[in-house]
DSSP file (Angstrom, degrees, kcal/mol; ACC not computed):
  #  RESIDUE AA STRUCTURE BP1 BP2  ACC     N-H-->O    O-->H-N    N-H-->O    O-->H-N    TCO  KAPPA ALPHA  PHI   PSI    X-CA   Y-CA   Z-CA
    1    1 A N              0   0    0      0, 0.0     2,-0.3     0, 0.0    46,-0.2   0.000 360.0 360.0 360.0  93.4   33.7 -170.7   96.6
    2    2 A I  E     -A   46   0A   0     44,-2.1    44,-3.1     2,-0.0     2,-0.3  -0.997 360.0-150.4-147.9 147.3   32.1 -168.7   93.9
    3    3 A S  E     +A   45   0A   0     -2,-0.3     2,-0.3    42,-0.2    42,-0.2  -0.874  36.3 113.0-116.5 152.0   30.6 -165.2   93.5
    4    4 A G  E     -A   44   0A   0     40,-2.2    40,-3.0    -2,-0.3     2,-0.3  -0.979  62.6 -35.3 176.5-165.2   27.8 -164.0   91.2
    5    5 A A  E     -A   43   0A   0     -2,-0.3     2,-0.7    38,-0.2    38,-0.2  -0.594  54.3-123.5 -80.1 138.2   24.3 -162.7   90.9
    6    6 A L  E     +     0   0A   0     36,-3.1    34,-2.1    -2,-0.3    35,-0.4  -0.758  41.5 169.9 -84.6 114.3   21.7 -163.9   93.5
    7    7 A C  E     -A   39   0A   0     -2,-0.7     2,-0.4    32,-0.2    32,-0.2  -0.933  24.3-144.1-126.9 149.1   18.9 -165.4   91.5
    8    8 A I  E     -A   38   0A   0     30,-2.4    30,-3.0    -2,-0.3    -2,-0.0  -0.947   3.7-162.2-119.5 133.7   15.9 -167.5   92.8
    9    9 A S  S    S+     0   0    0     -2,-0.4     2,-0.3    28,-0.2    -1,-0.1   0.665  71.1  49.8 -91.1 -17.2   14.4 -170.4   90.8
   10   10 A R  S    S-     0   0    0     28,-0.1    28,-0.1    27,-0.0     2,-0.1  -0.918  81.6-112.9-125.4 149.5   11.0 -170.7   92.5
   11   11 A A        -     0   0    0     -2,-0.3    -2,-0.1     4,-0.0     3,-0.0  -0.368  32.7-163.3 -71.1 157.1    8.3 -168.3   93.4
   12   12 A W    >   -     0   0    0     -2,-0.1     3,-1.8     0, 0.0     2,-0.0  -0.951  32.1 -80.8-139.5 158.8    7.6 -167.6   97.0
   13   13 A P  T 3  S+     0   0    0      0, 0.0     0, 0.0     0, 0.0     0, 0.0  -0.357 117.0  21.2 -60.6 135.7    4.7 -166.1   99.0
   14   14 A G  T 3  S+     0   0    0      1,-0.3     2,-0.1    -2,-0.0     3,-0.1   0.506  86.9 152.5  85.4   4.7    4.8 -162.3   98.9
   15   15 A M    <   -     0   0    0     -3,-1.8    -1,-0.3     1,-0.1     2,-0.0  -0.414  53.1-104.0 -67.6 140.8    7.0 -162.2   95.8
   16   16 A A        -     0   0    0      1,-0.1    -1,-0.1    -2,-0.1     3,-0.1  -0.382  34.1-176.1 -62.7 142.7    6.6 -159.1   93.6
   17   17 A R        -     0   0    0      1,-0.4     2,-0.3    -3,-0.1    -1,-0.1   0.535  61.5 -14.2-117.1 -14.2    4.6 -159.7   90.5
   18   18 A T        -     0   0    0      8,-0.1     2,-0.5     7,-0.0    -1,-0.4  -0.972  62.7-104.3-169.2 173.7    4.8 -156.4   88.8
   19   19 A I    >   -     0   0    0     -2,-0.3     3,-2.8    -3,-0.1     7,-0.2  -0.984  56.2 -94.8-112.3 129.2    5.8 -152.7   89.1
   20   20 A Y  T 3  S-     0   0    0     -2,-0.5    -2,-0.0     1,-0.3     0, 0.0  -0.167 103.3  -9.8 -49.7 122.2    2.7 -150.5   89.4
   21   21 A K  T 3  S+     0   0    0      1,-0.1    -1,-0.3     3,-0.0     3,-0.1   0.625 128.5  74.7  62.2  18.7    1.9 -149.1   85.9
   22   22 A D    <>  +     0   0    0     -3,-2.8     4,-1.5     1,-0.1     3,-0.3  -0.289  42.8 152.7-153.9  61.6    5.1 -150.4   84.4
   23   23 A H  H  > S+     0   0    0      1,-0.2     4,-2.4     2,-0.2     5,-0.2   0.842  75.5  60.5 -63.7 -33.7    5.0 -154.2   84.0
   24   24 A K  H  > S+     0   0    0      1,-0.2     4,-2.5     2,-0.2    -1,-0.2   0.915 103.9  49.7 -59.9 -43.1    7.5 -154.1   81.1
   25   25 A R  H  > S+     0   0    0     -3,-0.3     4,-2.5     2,-0.2     5,-0.2   0.892 108.4  53.8 -63.3 -39.6   10.1 -152.6   83.4
   26   26 A F  H  X>S+     0   0    0     -4,-1.5     4,-2.7     2,-0.2     5,-0.6   0.941 110.8  45.8 -58.2 -48.9    9.4 -155.4   86.0
   27   27 A L  I  X>S+     0   0    0     -4,-2.4     5,-2.1     1,-0.2     4,-1.5   0.917 115.1  46.8 -61.8 -44.5   10.0 -158.0   83.3
   28   28 A E  I  <5S+     0   0    0     -4,-2.5    -1,-0.2     3,-0.2    -2,-0.2   0.851 118.2  41.6 -67.0 -35.2   13.2 -156.3   82.1
   29   29 A T  I  <5S+     0   0    0     -4,-2.5    -2,-0.2    -5,-0.2    -1,-0.2   0.913 130.2  17.7 -80.1 -44.4   14.6 -155.8   85.5
   30   30 A Y  I  <5S+     0   0    0     -4,-2.7     9,-3.0    -5,-0.2    -3,-0.2   0.725 131.3  29.2-107.4 -24.9   13.8 -159.0   87.3
   31   31 A L  I  <<S+     0   0    0     -4,-1.5     6,-0.4    -5,-0.6     5,-0.3   0.705 109.8  57.6-113.1 -24.9   13.0 -161.7   84.8
   32   32 A T  S   <S+     0   0    0     -5,-2.1    -4,-0.1     1,-0.2    -3,-0.1   0.879  92.7  64.6 -78.7 -38.5   15.0 -161.0   81.6
   33   33 A P  S    S+     0   0    0      0, 0.0    -1,-0.2     0, 0.0    -2,-0.1   0.863 120.9  18.9 -56.8 -37.3   18.6 -160.9   82.8
   34   34 A Y  S >  S-     0   0    0      3,-0.3     3,-2.2    -4,-0.2    -2,-0.1  -0.768  90.6-138.9-134.1  85.9   18.6 -164.6   83.8
   35   35 A P  T 3  S+     0   0    0      0, 0.0    -3,-0.1     0, 0.0     3,-0.1  -0.149  88.2  21.6 -52.4 133.0   15.7 -166.4   82.0
   36   36 A G  T 3  S+     0   0    0     -5,-0.3     2,-0.3     1,-0.3    -4,-0.1   0.364 115.1  81.8  90.4  -4.0   13.9 -168.9   84.2
   37   37 A F  S <  S-     0   0    0     -3,-2.2     2,-0.6    -6,-0.4    -3,-0.3  -0.939  78.1-122.0-132.3 153.5   15.1 -167.1   87.4
   38   38 A F  E     -A    8   0A   0    -30,-3.0   -30,-2.4    -2,-0.3     2,-0.6  -0.874  29.0-144.4 -92.3 118.1   14.1 -164.1   89.4
   39   39 A F  E     -A    7   0A   0     -9,-3.0   -32,-0.2    -2,-0.6    -7,-0.1  -0.757  10.2-165.2 -86.7 119.2   17.1 -161.7   89.6
   40   40 A T  E     -     0   0A   0    -34,-2.1    -1,-0.1    -2,-0.6   -33,-0.1   0.715  35.6-120.8 -78.0 -21.4   17.2 -160.1   93.0
   41   41 A G  E    S+     0   0A   0    -35,-0.4    17,-2.9     1,-0.4    18,-0.6   0.399  77.5 111.4  92.9  -2.3   19.6 -157.3   92.0
   42   42 A D  E     - B   0  57A   0    -36,-0.4   -36,-3.1    15,-0.3    -1,-0.4  -0.749  63.0-132.3-106.9 152.7   22.1 -158.5   94.7
   43   43 A G  E     -AB   5  56A   0     13,-3.1    12,-2.1    -2,-0.3    13,-0.8  -0.687  26.9-167.7 -93.1 155.8   25.5 -160.1   94.4
   44   44 A A  E     -AB   4  54A   0    -40,-3.0   -40,-2.2    -2,-0.3     2,-0.4  -0.985  18.5-147.3-144.9 154.0   26.2 -163.2   96.5
   45   45 A Y  E     -AB   3  53A   0      8,-2.4     8,-2.3    -2,-0.3     2,-0.5  -0.991  14.6-159.8-119.9 128.1   29.2 -165.3   97.6
   46   46 A R  E     -AB   2  52A   0    -44,-3.1   -44,-2.1    -2,-0.4     6,-0.2  -0.944  11.3-143.6-111.9 125.2   28.7 -169.0   98.1
   47   47 A T    >   -     0   0    0      4,-2.7     3,-1.7    -2,-0.5     6,-0.0  -0.291  30.1-104.6 -78.2 168.1   31.2 -170.9  100.3
   48   48 A S  T 3  S+     0   0    0      1,-0.3    -1,-0.1     2,-0.1    -2,-0.0   0.713 123.3  59.4 -65.6 -19.3   32.3 -174.5   99.6
   49   49 A E  T 3  S-     0   0    0      2,-0.1    -1,-0.3     0, 0.0    -3,-0.0   0.516 122.9-106.1 -85.0  -6.0   30.1 -175.5  102.5
   50   50 A G  S <  S+     0   0    0     -3,-1.7     2,-0.2     1,-0.3    -2,-0.1   0.546  72.2 141.0  94.8   7.9   27.0 -174.0  100.8
   51   51 A Y        -     0   0    0      1,-0.0    -4,-2.7     2,-0.0     2,-0.4  -0.613  40.5-142.3 -83.7 145.8   26.6 -170.8  102.9
   52   52 A Y  E     -B   46   0A   0     -2,-0.2     2,-0.4    -6,-0.2    -6,-0.2  -0.871  14.3-171.9-110.7 141.1   25.6 -167.6  101.2
   53   53 A Q  E     -B   45   0A   0     -8,-2.3    -8,-2.4    -2,-0.4     2,-0.3  -0.991  23.8-131.1-129.0 123.4   26.8 -164.1  101.9
   54   54 A L  E     -B   44   0A   0     -2,-0.4   -10,-0.3   -10,-0.2     3,-0.1  -0.576  18.4-169.9 -73.1 132.4   25.2 -161.1  100.3
   55   55 A T  E     -     0   0A   0    -12,-2.1     2,-0.2     1,-0.4   -11,-0.2   0.511  47.2 -86.6-104.0  -6.9   27.9 -158.9   98.8
   56   56 A G  E     -B   43   0A   0    -13,-0.8   -13,-3.1    16,-0.0    -1,-0.4  -0.605  60.7 -37.0 127.8 173.1   25.8 -155.8   97.9
   57   57 A R  E >   -B   42   0A   0    -15,-0.2     3,-0.7    -2,-0.2    15,-0.3  -0.478  40.4-150.3 -69.8 135.1   23.7 -154.4   95.2
   58   58 A L  T 3  S+     0   0    0    -17,-2.9    -1,-0.1     1,-0.2   -16,-0.1   0.667  95.0  59.3 -79.5 -16.6   24.9 -155.1   91.7
   59   59 A D  T 3  S+     0   0    0    -18,-0.6     2,-1.6     1,-0.1    -1,-0.2   0.465  76.8  96.1 -91.9  -0.3   23.4 -151.9   90.3
   60   60 A D    <   +     0   0    0     -3,-0.7    11,-2.3     2,-0.0     2,-0.4  -0.651  57.8 152.1 -87.4  82.0   25.4 -149.7   92.7
   61   61 A I  E     -C   70   0B   0     -2,-1.6     2,-0.4     9,-0.2     9,-0.2  -0.925  34.2-157.6-119.5 137.0   28.2 -148.9   90.2
   62   62 A I  E     -C   69   0B   0      7,-3.1     7,-2.8    -2,-0.4     2,-0.8  -0.939  11.5-146.0-110.5 136.1   30.4 -145.9   90.0
   63   63 A N  E     +C   68   0B   0     -2,-0.4     2,-0.6     5,-0.2    36,-0.6  -0.875  21.9 179.0-105.0 102.6   32.1 -145.0   86.7
   64   64 A I  E >  S-CD  67  98B   0      3,-2.6     3,-2.3    -2,-0.8    34,-0.2  -0.914  70.9 -28.5-110.0 113.8   35.5 -143.5   87.4
   65   65 A S  T 3  S-     0   0    0     32,-2.1    -1,-0.2    -2,-0.6    33,-0.1   0.855 127.1 -47.4  50.3  40.4   37.6 -142.6   84.4
   66   66 A G  T 3  S+     0   0    0     31,-0.5     2,-0.5     1,-0.3    -1,-0.3   0.424 114.3 119.0  85.0  -2.0   35.9 -145.3   82.3
   67   67 A H  E <   -C   64   0B   0     -3,-2.3    -3,-2.6    66,-0.1     2,-0.5  -0.866  58.4-141.2 -99.5 125.6   36.3 -148.0   85.1
   68   68 A R  E     -C   63   0B   0     -2,-0.5     2,-0.4    -5,-0.2    -5,-0.2  -0.758  26.0-178.9 -87.1 126.1   33.1 -149.5   86.5
   69   69 A L  E     -C   62   0B   0     -7,-2.8    -7,-3.1    -2,-0.5     2,-0.3  -0.989  23.5-132.4-132.8 126.3   33.5 -150.0   90.2
   70   70 A G  E  >  -C   61   0B   0     -2,-0.4     4,-1.3    -9,-0.2     3,-0.3  -0.590  11.5-140.7 -77.7 135.6   31.0 -151.5   92.6
   71   71 A T  H  > S+     0   0    0    -11,-2.3     4,-2.6    -2,-0.3     5,-0.2   0.873 102.6  57.3 -63.6 -36.1   30.5 -149.6   95.8
   72   72 A A  H  > S+     0   0    0    -12,-0.4     4,-2.3   -15,-0.3    -1,-0.2   0.847 101.0  57.8 -63.8 -33.1   30.3 -152.8   97.8
   73   73 A E  H  > S+     0   0    0     -3,-0.3     4,-1.4     2,-0.2    -1,-0.2   0.918 110.7  41.6 -62.3 -44.5   33.7 -153.8   96.6
   74   74 A V  H  X S+     0   0    0     -4,-1.3     4,-2.5     2,-0.2    -2,-0.2   0.912 113.1  53.4 -70.1 -43.2   35.3 -150.6   98.0
   75   75 A E  H  X S+     0   0    0     -4,-2.6     4,-2.5     1,-0.2    -2,-0.2   0.881 105.3  55.3 -59.4 -38.5   33.3 -150.8  101.2
   76   76 A D  H  < S+     0   0    0     -4,-2.3     4,-0.4     2,-0.2    -1,-0.2   0.914 110.1  45.0 -61.5 -43.7   34.5 -154.3  101.8
   77   77 A V  H >< S+     0   0    0     -4,-1.4     3,-1.2     1,-0.2     4,-0.3   0.936 114.0  49.2 -64.5 -46.8   38.2 -153.2  101.5
   78   78 A V  H >< S+     0   0    0     -4,-2.5     3,-1.9     1,-0.3     6,-0.2   0.880 103.8  59.7 -61.7 -39.8   37.6 -150.2  103.8
   79   79 A N  T 3< S+     0   0    0     -4,-2.5    -1,-0.3     1,-0.3    -2,-0.2   0.611  93.5  67.0 -69.0 -10.6   35.8 -152.3  106.4
   80   80 A H  T <  S+     0   0    0     -3,-1.2    -1,-0.3    -4,-0.4     2,-0.2   0.575  76.1 105.9 -83.7  -9.2   38.9 -154.4  106.9
   81   81 A H  S X  S-     0   0    0     -3,-1.9     3,-1.5    -4,-0.3    41,-0.0  -0.509  78.9-127.3 -70.8 139.1   40.8 -151.4  108.3
   82   82 A V  T 3  S+     0   0    0      1,-0.3    -1,-0.1    -2,-0.2    -3,-0.0   0.757 105.7  49.0 -59.7 -27.5   41.2 -151.7  112.1
   83   83 A A  T 3  S+     0   0    0     26,-0.1    26,-1.8    25,-0.1    27,-0.9   0.504  93.9  87.2 -93.4  -4.0   39.7 -148.3  112.8
   84   84 A V    <   +     0   0    0     -3,-1.5     3,-0.1    24,-0.2    23,-0.1  -0.855  39.8 172.8-107.1 125.4   36.5 -148.6  110.7
   85   85 A A  S    S-     0   0    0     -2,-0.5     2,-0.3    21,-0.5    -1,-0.2   0.860  74.9  -4.5 -89.7 -44.8   33.3 -150.1  112.0
   86   86 A E  E     -E  106   0B   0     20,-1.3    20,-1.7    21,-0.1    -1,-0.4  -0.976  64.7-171.7-146.8 155.1   31.1 -149.3  109.0
   87   87 A S  E     -E  105   0B   0     -2,-0.3     2,-0.4    18,-0.2    18,-0.2  -0.980   9.7-159.0-146.7 160.2   31.4 -147.4  105.7
   88   88 A A  E     -E  104   0B   0     16,-1.9    16,-2.7    -2,-0.3     2,-0.4  -0.996   9.2-155.5-139.2 139.5   29.4 -146.2  102.8
   89   89 A V  E     +E  103   0B   0     -2,-0.4     2,-0.3    14,-0.2    14,-0.2  -0.955  16.5 172.7-117.3 131.8   30.6 -145.3   99.3
   90   90 A I  E     -E  102   0B   0     12,-2.2    12,-2.7    -2,-0.4     2,-0.2  -0.968  23.0-130.2-135.0 153.3   28.8 -142.9   97.1
   91   91 A G  E     -E  101   0B   0     -2,-0.3    10,-0.2    10,-0.2     8,-0.0  -0.605  19.1-171.4 -96.8 161.8   29.6 -141.3   93.7
   92   92 A Y  E     -E  100   0B   0      8,-1.7     8,-2.8    -2,-0.2     2,-0.0  -0.978  37.8 -83.8-146.9 154.9   29.4 -137.6   92.8
   93   93 A P  E     -E   99   0B   0      0, 0.0     2,-0.4     0, 0.0     6,-0.3  -0.349  44.4-169.9 -62.1 137.3   29.7 -135.8   89.4
   94   94 A H  E  >  -E   98   0B   0      4,-1.5     4,-1.5     1,-0.1    -3,-0.0  -0.999  22.4-141.4-133.3 130.2   33.4 -135.0   88.5
   95   95 A E  T  4 S+     0   0    0     -2,-0.4    -1,-0.1     1,-0.2     4,-0.0   0.836  99.6  24.5 -61.2 -36.2   34.4 -132.8   85.6
   96   96 A I  T  4 S+     0   0    0      1,-0.1    -1,-0.2     2,-0.0     3,-0.0   0.883 128.6  38.1 -97.6 -47.3   37.3 -134.9   84.5
   97   97 A K  T  4 S-     0   0    0      1,-0.1   -32,-2.1   -32,-0.1     2,-0.8   0.635  95.8-126.2 -82.9 -15.0   36.6 -138.5   85.6
   98   98 A G  E  < S+DE  64  94B   0     -4,-1.5    -4,-1.5   -34,-0.2     2,-0.3  -0.456  90.0  20.7  95.8 -59.6   32.9 -138.5   85.0
   99   99 A E  E     - E   0  93B   0     -2,-0.8   -34,-0.3   -36,-0.6     2,-0.2  -0.991  67.6-165.2-137.3 147.3   32.3 -139.6   88.6
  100  100 A G  E     - E   0  92B   0     -8,-2.8    -8,-1.7    -2,-0.3     2,-0.4  -0.665  19.2-128.7-114.0 177.8   34.3 -139.3   91.7
  101  101 A E  E     - E   0  91B   0     -2,-0.2    36,-1.1   -10,-0.2    37,-1.0  -0.980  15.4-167.8-132.3 148.0   33.8 -141.2   94.9
  102  102 A T  E     -fE 138  90B   0    -12,-2.7   -12,-2.2    -2,-0.4     2,-0.4  -0.974  12.5-145.9-128.5 146.2   33.5 -140.1   98.5
  103  103 A L  E     -fE 139  89B   0     35,-1.7    37,-2.8    -2,-0.4     2,-0.5  -0.925   6.6-165.0-114.0 135.6   33.5 -142.4  101.5
  104  104 A A  E     -fE 140  88B   0    -16,-2.7   -16,-1.9    -2,-0.4     2,-0.5  -0.985  11.7-154.2-117.9 123.7   31.6 -141.7  104.7
  105  105 A F  E     -fE 141  87B   0     35,-2.6    37,-1.8    -2,-0.5     2,-0.4  -0.842   5.5-152.4-103.5 130.4   32.6 -143.8  107.7
  106  106 A L  E     - E   0  86B   0    -20,-1.7   -20,-1.3    -2,-0.5   -21,-0.5  -0.838  65.3 -10.8-104.9 135.4   30.2 -144.5  110.4
  107  107 A H  S    S-     0   0    0     -2,-0.4   -22,-0.4    36,-0.3    -1,-0.2   0.932  75.7-139.9  47.5  73.6   31.1 -145.1  114.0
  108  108 A P        -     0   0    0      0, 0.0   -24,-0.2     0, 0.0    -1,-0.1  -0.330   1.4-142.1 -59.1 143.5   34.9 -145.5  113.9
  109  109 A K  S    S+     0   0    0    -26,-1.8     2,-0.4     1,-0.2   -25,-0.2   0.804  86.0  41.9 -73.7 -30.3   36.1 -148.3  116.2
  110  110 A C        -     0   0    0    -27,-0.9     3,-0.5     1,-0.1    -1,-0.2  -0.971  56.6-167.9-128.7 128.1   39.2 -146.3  117.2
  111  111 A L  S    S+     0   0    0     -2,-0.4    -1,-0.1     1,-0.2   -28,-0.0   0.411  73.7  88.6 -93.5   1.6   39.4 -142.6  118.1
  112  112 A S  S    S+     0   0    0      2,-0.0     2,-0.4   -29,-0.0    -1,-0.2   0.587  72.3  85.6 -77.9  -8.8   43.2 -142.5  118.0
  113  113 A Y  S    S-     0   0    0     -3,-0.5     2,-0.2   -30,-0.1     3,-0.0  -0.743  72.5-139.1 -92.6 138.5   43.3 -141.8  114.2
  114  114 A T     >  -     0   0    0     -2,-0.4     4,-2.7     1,-0.1     5,-0.3  -0.543  29.6-109.8 -82.8 162.4   43.0 -138.2  112.9
  115  115 A Q  H  > S+     0   0    0      1,-0.2     4,-2.6     2,-0.2     5,-0.2   0.911 119.7  50.4 -59.0 -41.7   40.8 -137.7  109.9
  116  116 A E  H  > S+     0   0    0      2,-0.2     4,-2.2     1,-0.2    -1,-0.2   0.911 112.1  46.1 -64.4 -43.5   43.9 -137.0  107.7
  117  117 A T  H  > S+     0   0    0      2,-0.2     4,-2.4     1,-0.2     5,-0.2   0.937 115.1  46.2 -65.3 -47.4   45.8 -140.1  108.9
  118  118 A L  H  X S+     0   0    0     -4,-2.7     4,-2.4     1,-0.2     5,-0.2   0.911 112.4  51.0 -62.8 -42.8   42.8 -142.4  108.5
  119  119 A A  H  X S+     0   0    0     -4,-2.6     4,-2.4    -5,-0.3    -1,-0.2   0.919 111.2  48.2 -61.2 -44.3   42.1 -140.9  105.0
  120  120 A A  H  X S+     0   0    0     -4,-2.2     4,-2.1     1,-0.2    -2,-0.2   0.913 112.5  48.3 -63.6 -43.2   45.7 -141.5  103.9
  121  121 A E  H  X S+     0   0    0     -4,-2.4     4,-2.4     1,-0.2    -1,-0.2   0.884 112.5  48.6 -65.4 -38.7   45.7 -145.1  105.1
  122  122 A L  H  X S+     0   0    0     -4,-2.4     4,-2.7     2,-0.2     5,-0.2   0.896 109.4  51.7 -70.1 -39.3   42.4 -145.9  103.5
  123  123 A R  H  X S+     0   0    0     -4,-2.4     4,-2.3    -5,-0.2    -2,-0.2   0.924 112.6  46.7 -60.1 -43.3   43.5 -144.4  100.2
  124  124 A E  H  X S+     0   0    0     -4,-2.1     4,-2.1     2,-0.2    -2,-0.2   0.911 112.3  50.0 -64.4 -43.3   46.7 -146.5  100.3
  125  125 A L  H  X S+     0   0    0     -4,-2.4     4,-2.7     2,-0.2     5,-0.3   0.922 113.0  45.6 -61.8 -46.2   44.7 -149.6  101.2
  126  126 A I  H  X>S+     0   0    0     -4,-2.7     4,-2.6     1,-0.2     5,-1.2   0.892 110.9  54.0 -65.7 -39.7   42.2 -149.1   98.4
  127  127 A S  H  <5S+     0   0    0     -4,-2.3    -1,-0.2    -5,-0.2    -2,-0.2   0.890 114.5  41.1 -60.7 -39.9   45.0 -148.4   95.9
  128  128 A K  H  <5S+     0   0    0     -4,-2.1    -2,-0.2    -5,-0.1    -1,-0.2   0.915 121.6  38.7 -75.0 -44.2   46.8 -151.7   96.9
  129  129 A K  H  <5S+     0   0    0     -4,-2.7    -2,-0.2    -5,-0.2    -3,-0.2   0.807 138.0   5.2 -81.1 -30.4   43.7 -153.9   97.0
  130  130 A I  T  <5S-     0   0    0     -4,-2.6     2,-0.3    -5,-0.3    -3,-0.2   0.697 112.5 -67.4-116.4 -76.2   41.7 -152.5   94.1
  131  131 A A    > < -     0   0    0     -5,-1.2     3,-1.0     1,-0.1     4,-0.4  -0.940  36.0-100.2-176.5 160.6   43.6 -149.9   92.0
  132  132 A K  G >  S+     0   0    0     -2,-0.3     3,-1.6     1,-0.2    -5,-0.1   0.885 118.2  59.3 -59.1 -40.7   44.9 -146.3   92.2
  133  133 A Y  G 3  S+     0   0    0      1,-0.3    -1,-0.2    -6,-0.1    -6,-0.1   0.738  98.9  60.2 -63.5 -20.6   41.9 -144.9   90.3
  134  134 A A  G <  S+     0   0    0     -3,-1.0    -1,-0.3    -8,-0.1    -2,-0.2   0.628  75.7 111.3 -82.7 -13.4   39.6 -146.3   93.1
  135  135 A A  S <  S-     0   0    0     -3,-1.6   -34,-0.2    -4,-0.4   -12,-0.1  -0.436  73.9-117.6 -64.6 129.4   41.2 -144.2   95.8
  136  136 A P        -     0   0    0      0, 0.0   -34,-0.1     0, 0.0    -1,-0.1  -0.351  11.6-150.7 -73.1 146.1   38.7 -141.6   97.0
  137  137 A E  S    S+     0   0    0    -36,-1.1     2,-0.4     1,-0.2   -35,-0.1   0.844  86.5  40.3 -77.8 -36.3   39.3 -137.9   96.7
  138  138 A Y  E     -f  102   0B   0    -37,-1.0   -35,-1.7     2,-0.0     2,-0.4  -0.938  63.4-175.3-119.5 135.9   37.2 -137.1   99.8
  139  139 A V  E     -f  103   0B   0     -2,-0.4     2,-0.6   -37,-0.2   -35,-0.2  -0.996   5.5-166.8-128.9 126.6   37.0 -139.0  103.0
  140  140 A Q  E     -f  104   0B   0    -37,-2.8   -35,-2.6    -2,-0.4     2,-0.6  -0.959   4.1-160.6-117.2 119.0   34.5 -138.1  105.7
  141  141 A V  E     -f  105   0B   0     -2,-0.6   -35,-0.1   -37,-0.2   -26,-0.1  -0.876  13.2-143.0 -99.8 123.0   34.9 -139.5  109.1
  142  142 A R        -     0   0    0    -37,-1.8     3,-0.1    -2,-0.6     4,-0.1  -0.709  26.1-110.7 -85.3 130.2   31.8 -139.4  111.2
  143  143 A P    >   -     0   0    0      0, 0.0     3,-1.6     0, 0.0   -36,-0.3  -0.285  36.5-100.6 -61.8 143.2   32.5 -138.7  114.9
  144  144 A A  T 3  S+     0   0    0      1,-0.3   -35,-0.0   -37,-0.1   -38,-0.0  -0.347 109.2  30.9 -59.6 141.7   31.9 -141.5  117.3
  145  145 A G  T 3  S+     0   0    0      1,-0.3    -1,-0.3    -3,-0.1     3,-0.1   0.448  82.0 148.2  86.9   0.0   28.6 -141.1  119.1
  146  146 A S    <   -     0   0    0     -3,-1.6    -1,-0.3     1,-0.1    -4,-0.0  -0.387  56.0 -99.6 -64.8 145.9   26.9 -139.3  116.2
  147  147 A P        +     0   0    0      0, 0.0     2,-0.3     0, 0.0    -1,-0.1  -0.349  50.2 166.2 -67.9 148.4   23.2 -140.0  116.0
  148  148 A S        -     0   0    0     -3,-0.1   -42,-0.0     1,-0.0     0, 0.0  -0.914  40.4 -78.5-148.2 174.3   22.0 -142.6  113.5
  149  149 A T    >   -     0   0    0     -2,-0.3     3,-1.4     1,-0.1    -1,-0.0  -0.224  50.0-100.3 -71.4 169.3   18.8 -144.5  112.9
  150  150 A H  T 3  S+     0   0    0      1,-0.3    -1,-0.1     2,-0.1    -2,-0.0   0.855 124.6  50.1 -59.0 -36.1   17.9 -147.6  115.0
  151  151 A S  T 3         0   0    0      1,-0.0    -1,-0.3     0, 0.0    -2,-0.0   0.493 360.0 360.0 -84.2  -2.5   19.2 -149.9  112.2
  152  152 A G    <         0   0    0     -3,-1.4    -2,-0.1     0, 0.0    -1,-0.0   0.439 360.0 360.0 106.5 360.0   22.5 -148.0  111.9
């Protein structure tokens, strides 16, 4: 039971070998962070049974009042709420905090919550599980049945 960066020790067919016209950036991004390994840019959780679960991009970081916060970390907490099927967290410029965060919820499971009630419950949940500074200022609930791409 451990979390960390997902890195691969061997090359595979179809593996990227460079970034067009910027090989230095390729080396710095994928090969330098963990010498001898290809860094995928993703975080992973490995269970004691040896199963892997991708936890999200490690470069999706929001800086709120000097605190670095991964968007996947907040999304994981939000997705445990009974009324939320899927969520996405994004940052936006904020005059005081540097960045703020807004949550967009996709396809709520339950229509019995009003936007205000759901937003308040999610702010409280995030405050308890992560920290008060992580609670979003804006919460956008997407109506059930809204169109989306085939993949969600």
